[in-house]
C-alpha positions in Angstrom: 106.3 160.1 54.1 104.9 162.2 56.9 102.6 160.4 59.3 100.2 161.5 62.1 99.2 158.8 64.6 96.4 159.3 67.2 95.9 156.8 70.0 92.4 156.8 71.3 91.4 155.6 74.8 87.7 155.5 75.9 87.0 156.4 79.5 84.3 154.7 81.6 82.2 157.9 81.7 82.1 158.1 77.9 84.9 160.5 77.3 87.8 159.8 74.8 91.4 160.8 75.4 93.7 161.3 72.5 97.5 161.0 72.3 99.2 162.0 69.0 102.6 161.2 67.5 104.3 162.4 64.4 106.6 160.2 62.5 108.6 160.3 59.2 109.2 157.0 57.5 109.2 155.3 54.1 106.5 152.9 55.3 104.1 152.5 58.2 104.8 149.4 60.2 102.4 147.9 62.8 103.5 145.3 65.4 105.0 144.6 68.8 108.5 145.4 67.7 110.2 148.4 69.2 111.1 149.5 65.7 107.5 149.7 64.5 106.1 153.1 63.8 102.8 152.0 65.4 103.7 150.0 68.5 100.8 147.7 69.6 101.5 146.3 73.1 99.4 143.2 73.1 100.5 139.5 73.2 98.1 138.8 70.4 100.0 141.1 68.1 103.0 139.7 66.2 106.4 141.5 66.3 105.9 142.5 62.6 102.2 142.3 61.9 101.4 144.5 58.9 102.9 147.4 56.9 101.2 150.2 54.9 103.1 151.6 51.8 102.3 154.7 49.8 102.3 153.9 46.1 101.4 155.9 43.0 97.8 154.6 43.1 97.3 155.3 46.8 97.9 153.4 50.0 98.5 149.6 50.0 98.6 147.3 53.0 100.7 144.2 53.2 100.0 141.6 55.8 102.8 139.5 57.3 102.4 135.7 57.1 100.0 134.2 59.7 98.9 137.6 60.9 95.2 138.5 61.6 94.2 141.6 59.6 90.7 142.7 58.5 89.7 145.6 56.3 86.2 146.8 57.0 85.5 143.5 58.7 86.8 141.4 55.8 89.9 139.2 56.3 92.6 140.2 53.9 96.3 139.6 53.1 97.2 142.4 50.7 95.0 145.2 49.3 94.7 148.9 48.7 93.0 151.1 51.3 91.5 154.6 51.3 90.5 157.2 53.8 87.6 155.9 55.8 88.6 152.3 55.8 88.9 150.6 59.2 91.8 148.1 59.5 91.4 145.5 62.2 94.8 144.4 63.5 94.3 141.9 66.2 92.3 143.6 69.0 93.0 147.1 67.6 91.0 149.1 65.0 93.1 151.4 62.9 91.0 154.0 61.1 92.3 156.0 58.1 91.3 159.6 58.4 91.8 162.7 56.2 95.4 163.8 56.8 95.9 167.5 57.7 98.0 169.8 55.6 101.7 168.7 55.5 100.9 165.0 56.3 100.6 162.1 53.9 98.8 159.7 56.2 96.7 160.1 59.3 95.3 157.2 61.4 93.4 156.7 64.7 94.4 153.6 66.7 91.9 152.2 69.3 92.0 149.0 71.4 88.4 147.6 71.0 88.9 144.1 72.2 90.8 144.0 75.5 92.5 140.9 76.7 90.1 140.3 79.6 90.7 137.9 82.5 91.9 135.0 80.3 95.5 136.1 80.5 95.4 136.6 84.2 93.9 133.1 84.7 96.5 131.6 82.4 99.4 133.3 84.3 98.0 132.1 87.6 98.0 128.5 86.4 101.6 128.7 84.9 104.9 128.0 86.8 107.3 130.6 85.5 109.3 131.7 88.6 112.0 130.1 90.6 109.9 130.7 93.7 107.2 128.5 92.3 109.7 125.6 92.7 110.8 126.6 96.2 114.1 128.1 95.0 115.1 131.6 96.1 116.6 133.9 93.6 118.9 135.2 96.3 120.4 131.7 96.9 120.9 131.2 93.1 122.5 134.6 92.9 125.0 133.9 95.7 125.7 130.5 94.2 126.4 132.0 90.8 128.6 134.7 92.2 130.6 132.2 94.3 131.0 129.9 91.3 132.2 132.8 89.1 134.8 133.9 91.7 136.1 130.3 92.1 136.4 129.4 88.4 137.3 132.9 87.1 139.4 134.3 89.9 140.6 131.8 92.5 141.6 129.0 90.2 143.3 131.2 87.6 145.1 133.2 90.3 146.4 130.0 91.9 147.5 128.6 88.6 149.2 131.9 87.6 151.2 132.1 90.8 152.4 128.5 90.8 153.1 128.3 87.1 156.5 129.4 85.7 157.7 129.6 82.1 161.4 130.1 81.6 161.5 129.6 77.8 159.3 130.5 74.9 158.5 126.8 74.1 154.9 126.3 73.3 152.9 124.9 76.2 150.7 121.9 75.5 147.3 121.6 77.3 144.8 124.0 78.9 145.5 126.5 81.6 143.1 128.0 84.1 144.2 131.6 83.6 143.2 131.4 79.9 139.8 132.6 81.0 141.4 136.0 81.5 142.4 136.2 77.9 140.9 139.5 76.5 141.3 138.5 72.9 143.6 136.9 70.3 147.2 138.1 70.2 148.8 139.5 67.1 150.6 137.4 64.5 154.2 138.3 65.7 153.3 137.0 69.2 151.4 133.9 68.2 154.3 131.6 69.1 153.8 132.5 72.8 150.0 133.0 72.7 149.4 130.3 75.4 152.3 131.4 77.7 150.8 134.3 79.6 153.5 134.4 82.2 156.2 135.4 79.7 154.6 138.9 79.3 152.3 139.2 82.3 154.8 139.0 85.1 152.4 140.0 87.9 148.7 139.5 88.1 146.3 142.5 87.7 149.2 144.6 86.5 149.7 145.7 82.9 152.6 144.2 81.0 155.7 146.0 82.2 158.5 147.4 79.9 161.0 144.9 81.3 159.0 142.1 79.8 158.9 143.8 76.4 162.6 144.7 76.4 163.6 141.2 77.4 163.0 140.3 73.7 163.1 143.8 72.1 166.3 144.9 73.6 167.7 147.1 70.9 164.5 149.3 70.6 165.5 153.0 70.8 163.7 156.2 71.7 162.5 158.9 69.2 165.0 161.5 70.2 167.5 162.2 73.0 165.8 164.1 75.8 169.2 164.8 77.4 169.6 167.7 75.1 169.0 170.9 77.0 166.9 172.6 74.3 164.5 169.6 74.3 164.2 169.0 78.1 162.4 172.3 78.6 159.6 171.7 76.1 156.5 170.5 77.9 155.2 168.1 75.2 158.6 166.4 75.1 159.2 166.1 78.9 156.9 163.2 79.5 158.4 160.9 76.9 160.7 159.0 79.3 157.7 158.0 81.4 155.9 156.6 78.4 155.6 152.8 78.6 155.3 150.3 75.8 151.6 149.8 76.6 150.9 153.5 75.9 151.6 153.0 72.2 151.3 149.3 71.6 148.1 147.5 72.4 148.0 143.7 72.3 145.1 141.2 72.3 143.4 142.9 69.3 143.8 140.1 66.9 145.0 141.1 63.4 144.9 144.9 64.2 148.2 146.8 64.2 150.1 146.7 67.5 151.1 150.4 67.1 149.2 153.6 67.4 148.3 154.9 63.9 146.5 158.1 64.6 148.0 161.2 63.0 147.6 163.3 66.2 150.2 161.0 67.9 152.8 162.6 65.7 151.3 165.9 64.6 150.8 167.1 68.2 154.5 167.8 68.2 155.5 168.0 64.6 152.7 170.4 63.4 154.4 173.2 65.2 157.9 171.9 65.8 159.6 174.9 64.0 158.1 177.1 66.7 159.0 174.8 69.6 162.6 174.4 68.3 163.7 177.7 66.8 167.0 176.3 65.4 165.7 173.0 64.1 165.9 172.1 60.4 162.9 169.8 60.8 159.9 171.2 59.0 156.4 171.4 60.3 154.4 168.3 59.3 150.6 167.7 59.5 148.1 165.8 57.5 149.9 164.1 54.6 147.7 165.5 51.8 147.5 169.0 53.2 150.5 170.2 55.3 153.2 167.7 54.8 156.5 169.4 53.7 158.1 168.7 50.3 160.4 165.6 50.2 164.0 166.4 51.1 166.2 163.5 49.9 169.6 162.7 51.2 171.8 163.1 48.1 175.5 162.5 47.8 177.4 165.7 48.1 181.0 164.4 48.2 181.7 160.8 47.0 185.3 160.9 48.1 184.4 161.5 51.8 181.0 159.7 51.4 179.0 162.6 52.7 175.3 163.3 52.2 173.2 166.5 52.2 169.4 166.9 52.5 168.0 169.0 49.7 164.4 169.9 49.0 162.9 168.7 45.7 161.7 172.3 45.3 165.3 173.5 45.0 166.4 172.2 41.6 169.6 174.3 41.6 171.0 172.3 44.6 169.4 169.0 43.6 172.5 167.5 42.0 173.9 164.2 43.2 177.6 163.7 42.9 177.8 160.0 43.0 181.0 159.7 41.0 179.2 158.0 38.2 178.4 158.9 34.6 175.2 157.1 33.7 172.7 158.5 31.2 169.3 156.7 31.7 168.0 158.0 28.4 170.9 156.4 26.5 169.9 153.0 27.9 166.1 153.4 27.4 166.1 154.3 23.7 163.0 153.1 22.0 164.9 151.7 19.1 167.1 149.7 21.4 170.8 149.6 22.4 173.7 147.4 21.3 173.9 144.2 23.4 176.0 141.1 23.4 173.5 139.4 21.2 172.7 142.3 19.0 170.3 145.2 19.4 167.9 144.9 22.3 165.3 147.2 24.0 165.9 147.7 27.7 163.2 148.4 30.3 163.6 149.5 33.9 163.3 145.9 35.0 166.2 144.9 32.9 168.6 146.3 35.5 166.4 147.0 38.6 165.3 143.7 40.0 162.5 143.6 42.5 162.4 140.3 44.4 158.7 139.3 44.8 157.5 140.5 48.2 160.6 142.7 48.8 160.1 146.4 49.6 163.1 147.6 47.6 165.1 146.7 44.6 168.2 144.5 44.7 171.5 146.5 44.5 172.9 147.0 41.0 176.5 145.9 40.5 179.0 145.6 37.8 179.0 141.8 38.2 175.7 140.4 37.0 174.3 143.6 35.6 176.6 145.9 33.7 179.3 143.4 32.7 176.8 141.6 30.4 177.2 144.5 28.0 180.3 146.3 29.3 183.3 143.9 29.2 186.5 145.0 30.9 188.8 143.4 28.3 191.8 145.7 28.0 193.6 143.9 25.1 191.5 142.5 22.3 194.1 139.9 21.5 193.4 138.3 24.9 189.6 138.5 25.4 190.0 136.0 28.3 191.9 138.6 30.4 189.7 141.3 32.1 190.3 144.0 34.7 189.0 143.6 38.2 186.1 146.0 38.8 186.2 148.4 41.7 189.9 148.0 42.2 191.6 150.8 40.3 195.1 150.2 41.7 195.0 146.4 41.2 193.7 146.9 37.7 196.7 149.1 36.8 199.1 146.6 38.4 197.5 143.8 36.4 198.0 145.7 33.2 201.6 146.4 34.0 202.3 142.8 35.1 200.5 141.5 31.9 202.8 143.4 29.6 205.9 142.9 31.7 205.4 139.2 31.4 205.1 139.4 27.6 208.0 141.7 27.4 210.2 139.0 29.0 208.5 135.9 27.5 207.1 137.1 24.2 204.1 135.6 22.7 202.2 138.8 21.7 202.6 141.1 18.7 203.9 144.6 19.2 201.3 147.0 17.8 203.9 149.7 17.2 206.0 147.6 14.9 205.0 145.6 11.8 202.7 142.7 12.8 204.3 139.3 12.6 201.1 137.3 13.0 201.1 136.4 9.3 204.8 135.2 9.5 204.9 131.4 8.9 206.6 129.4 11.6 206.7 125.9 12.9 204.1 124.8 15.5 205.2 125.8 19.0 207.7 128.4 17.7 207.4 131.8 19.4 206.7 135.0 17.4 209.7 137.1 16.5 210.8 139.5 19.2 210.9 143.2 18.2 214.1 145.2 18.4 212.8 147.3 21.4 211.7 144.3 23.3 215.1 142.7 22.7 217.1 145.7 23.8 214.9 147.0 26.7 211.9 144.8 27.6 211.0 146.8 30.7 210.7 150.0 28.8 208.6 148.2 26.2 206.3 146.8 28.9 206.0 150.1 30.6 205.2 151.8 27.3 202.5 149.2 26.5 201.0 149.3 30.0 200.8 153.1 30.0 199.2 153.2 26.6 196.6 150.7 27.5 195.9 152.3 30.9 195.4 155.7 29.2 193.0 154.1 26.8 191.1 152.0 29.3 190.8 154.5 32.2 190.5 157.6 30.1 188.4 156.6 27.2 187.1 153.1 26.5 186.1 151.6 29.9 186.4 153.3 33.3 186.0 156.8 32.0 182.7 156.0 30.3 180.9 155.3 33.6 183.1 156.8 36.4 184.7 160.1 37.2 188.4 159.6 36.7 191.5 161.7 37.0 195.1 161.3 35.9 198.4 162.7 37.3 201.7 161.8 38.8 201.2 159.5 41.8 197.5 158.9 41.4 198.0 155.2 40.9 200.6 152.7 39.6 199.9 154.0 36.1 198.9 157.6 37.2 195.2 157.0 37.1 192.6 157.1 39.9 188.8 156.6 39.9 186.5 158.6 42.2 184.7 156.0 44.4 181.2 155.5 43.3 178.6 156.0 46.1 175.2 154.6 45.0 172.4 156.1 47.1 170.4 153.2 48.5 167.8 155.3 50.2 167.1 158.9 49.2 164.7 159.2 52.2 166.5 157.2 55.0 163.9 158.3 57.6 161.0 157.1 55.5 159.7 153.7 54.3 158.4 152.9 50.8 157.3 149.5 49.6 157.9 149.2 45.9 156.3 145.8 45.7 153.0 147.3 46.9 153.0 149.7 43.9 154.6 147.7 41.1 151.5 145.7 40.3 149.4 148.8 39.6 151.9 151.5 38.4 154.6 151.6 35.8 158.0 152.9 36.7 157.7 156.0 34.6 154.5 157.0 36.5 156.8 158.2 39.2 160.4 158.2 37.8 161.2 160.2 34.7 164.2 158.1 33.8 163.6 158.2 30.1 164.4 161.9 30.1 167.4 161.8 32.4 170.7 162.5 30.6 173.0 162.7 33.6 173.7 160.5 36.6 173.4 163.5 38.8 169.7 163.7 38.3 167.6 162.8 41.4 164.8 160.8 39.9 162.5 161.0 43.0 158.9 162.1 42.5 157.6 165.1 44.3 155.1 164.7 47.1 152.3 165.8 44.8 152.7 162.5 42.9 152.1 160.5 46.1 149.2 162.8 47.1 147.3 161.8 44.0 146.6 158.5 45.7 147.3 159.0 49.4 145.3 161.1 51.8 145.0 161.6 55.5 143.7 159.1 58.1 140.1 160.1 57.4 140.4 160.3 53.6 137.3 158.7 51.8 138.4 158.9 48.2 142.1 158.1 48.6 144.3 155.6 50.4 144.2 156.4 54.1 147.8 157.1 55.2 149.1 158.2 58.6 152.6 159.2 59.7 153.6 155.7 60.7 152.7 154.4 57.3 156.0 155.8 56.1 157.9 156.7 59.3 159.3 154.9 62.3 159.0 156.2 65.8 162.0 154.4 67.2 165.0 155.9 65.5 168.5 154.6 65.4 171.2 156.5 67.2 168.9 157.5 70.1 169.0 156.1 73.7 167.4 152.8 74.3 163.8 152.5 75.5 163.3 151.9 79.2 166.7 153.2 80.1 166.0 156.7 81.3 169.2 156.9 83.3 171.3 156.3 80.3 170.2 159.3 78.2 173.3 160.4 76.3 174.1 163.5 74.4 175.0 163.6 70.8 177.7 166.0 69.8 176.6 166.0 66.2 172.9 166.8 66.9 169.8 164.9 67.7 169.3 161.8 65.6 165.6 162.6 65.1 166.2 166.3 64.3 169.4 166.5 62.4 169.2 166.8 58.7 172.5 168.1 57.6 175.4 166.1 56.2 175.4 162.5 57.3 178.1 159.9 56.6 177.0 157.0 54.5 178.1 154.6 57.3 175.2 156.0 59.4 172.6 155.6 56.7 169.9 152.9 57.4 
């Protein structure tokens, strides 16, 4: 409501001075509090004395407990009031007058009962100053300053200079320099929280990089400034002079040690295509507005283990050549698939195991995952003999040795001649040996081994899941398997915590595996899927996400922090800027 307040002061010659104030408030408070709309500066007034509300029936006054309020001379606690009423609040009279146009309430406030000489007499009889006790404020001030300097400067400084800590063993007991502690340290540094000298090597000087790098030795830079095309860019030139303290702030308790503002990254990356004309790094700004489309590192050549970055907006080039044949849709059939114990319905979690608390899934391997359904038994008459997975040459040699042994020793039926399994013989008697095995056991063994290899590699086992090829000299039995390269991280320069999403989202919310018919499909969601939930650092209706939410500043392959003299050039391009083919050995 709109309020007009007039303060009246009567002069000795009979005149009246008026001072007016205009206020806007939901209620009109009276009291000695600085927050009151009507401030009444008198010791007889309580901090919150009374309040007037505007209600549908008119104005209503509520009196605070133990407060002295009268309406038209009658003591009251709560009641309605109208224009013309005089409200006595302590020594003040508050008169409700007709409000002018545009105002809801108009009042006149006048001090009608001054305090008089009683207060002065009481103050004269009271002892409220140090001087009344014969103590000078100046002396106490100097004593306090001296005590502060001794206890908070001299003692801590002497202790700091005389105390040494060579190890990170927790110190027992108090220490004088603990008074300099500006706040609790972060969780990673709690184990040295009472050993100030480990980080603070010199008094009154910020923690130096040498102290940080004594523990964090392998920390690397963001890029290699030794490259000529980078050294001339002004916003990059100051990076070697940046200290650990510029980006990491300690003694903030549970807050992050690292800078998390978007501008820390976007100051360079928002216009990096203009700064570096030949770079393949895209301009990147706020995540939900100007972040480029994801460009996963996909396998381009499994034989040489090479990777290529391809945008998700380029479906023609988005084909991963991992050397595998794996149709997701065939394993995620709603009516189930054939398993060792009959038909069963598979889910994503049947193969992709996410350890509780882990960021990524456990690697999928033949042993423990695929072999439950896909047995590598090459001869049904000997289900106990299986081929070694991932060893194509050894598997072919095992097949050849297996049939060579039987060619010489017997004990297995020849499938190309009439079976002799039904022939009755005494216990312990070997099966009859065929004519071919009697005349040329080696030829028979080679023939059997080649037949089984052609079937196992080309049709029934290896060829079902792997890219295989046959030809003279490609293996002991002329078969070779293209090495399978399973991509562990499509976005090696980014971080993604599956465990933080698995409790609220289903796998198919982001990965369309049920519609994938080929292993070459890249089942990575586009950035728009992430932008449904994640916004910029100031987002109010989405998860606030900054650059360091998903990206690291310190990148592998770049020079070490704190070693500006050891900047080294990379012949294959800057580690932070290159995004062409990268060997799998360099993936992290």
